[in-house]
C-alpha positions, 0 to 999 in steps of 0.5 A: 492547582495548589489548593489542598482540595484539588482532586489532583493532589497526590498522596504524600510520602508520609501517607505511603509510609503509613500504608506500607507500615501495615505490611509484615516485616521482611524476613529473608528466606532460608537458602535453598540447597542444590537438591531443592533447586532441581539441579540434581533431579533424577531421570524418569527411568531412575525413579521407577521401582526397581523391584517392579522391573526385576529382570529375573522375574520379567522375562517377557519384558527384558531380553536378558532375563531367562525364560521361565519355561526353559528353566522349568524344563531343565529340572527334567534333564537327566544328566545334571552336567548337560544343560539345555543351552549346551545342546544348541548345535546346528546343521546336523541330521540324525540317521537311524540305521537298523543295525546300529545306533543313531549317527549324526551327520554334520554339514561339510564343504559339499553339503549344507543341512538347513531347516525351513524355520527362521526367526522371521518365518518359523515352521508352524507345525514344530513351533506349535509343538515346542509351545505345547511342550513349554506349556507342559513343563509349566504345568508339570513343574509348577510351584505348589505354594497355594497361589490363588486360582482366579475364577475367570480361568477356572474351567469348573466355573467357566467350562469350554464345553457342555460336557460335565467337568470331572470332579478331579479335573484339577488333579491330573496333569495334561499330557503334551499331546493333549496340549498340542491338540488343543493349541493346534485346533485353535491355530488351524481353525483360525488360520493363525501364524507361527509367529502368533504362537511365540507371542502367545507364549510371551503373553502366557509367561507375562500373565504368570509373572504379573498376576503371580499365578501358576498354570495348572490342570484347572486353568491351563485351557482358558489361560492358553485360550486368552493368550491366543486370543490376545496374540492373534489380535495384536500380531495378525493384521486380520485378527480373528473376532471373538465370535469366530472363536465361538464357532470353533468352541461351540459351547462358549459364549461371546460374553464369556470371550469378551470377559476373558479378554478384558480380565486378561488385559487388566492382569497384563496391565495392558502391556501388550508390547513384545520387543523384537529382542524378546521375541527372538529370545523366545524363538531361540529358547524354543529351539533349545527346548526342542533340541533337548527333547529330541524334537529337532526341526526337520533338516534338509540338504541345501538345494540350488533353489534355496541357495539362490533364494538366500543369496537374493535375500542377502543382496536385498539386505546389502542394498538396503544397508548401502542406502542407509550408509549413504544417508548417514554420510549426508551432512544435512541429514536430520539427527532424527533420521541419522542411522549408524550402520555396522556392516558385516558379511554373512557367511553360510557354512 
């Protein structure tokens, strides 16, 4: 074993030192700062571009941003000291007497006046009227700053009927009745709901904001059609197919409808989410718009049957909240299922 020619002889420390001598000399790395180690990493929400999420220009995404149609409608209000939001008065009925001016009858202890429209079940007819009025103000008070007119929405390039498009089709603003008839025809034929009309307006304003375009006489029909097409598929469980719209609009092709839907989605950046807070904001702003334009929802005295129905709904909600409160008190409940409920009685008066 002591023979130098043995295969088991190990390398000497001298040889190991010679091997290490070929390596680069050790150089201490500079000390990393706290920022470099990742201890002060920003949250993902803090790293997003604030300009892209500016609430002032994205009312369809943020519940605290003012809707565009409401601000455009306020420019037509005659008295400058009366704003649309100040006209949000509830529970009254207008009575017109032949011999005198209009009087307002408010609710009393014995009689309560309510309409049949709620945020969860809006009145279809008056919701479509309000949406048509909002589109009318969008067109009438649009920003004339030379914004690009996208070809997919140009009615001259993509007509909805075989009849010849007038040469001055982009010069005359449509009347509110014309917009209402167009929207009502689509909703009636496709059997769409009132909630779909509100979502349609949300998508319309989101398109105008994201694509930086304006709705004008040359493109309003196709923009509204694209918004209705998308809203019906997102909101309704049994969506209307594109080929069904070709049965309503006889002269349009399925390929044109598919291309309209595809480009509409791309311009929305595929953001089709409508939070409940945004939906509620649009609903109540539409009611404010109707108040300001004498388009009040029909009010009727609260009947016994309607009062019993409201009471039954309140009891169901109360029972649901009681169950949630019991579940929140359990110690073994998971943190994912823990719900903090704040209970407050509802008073109808």
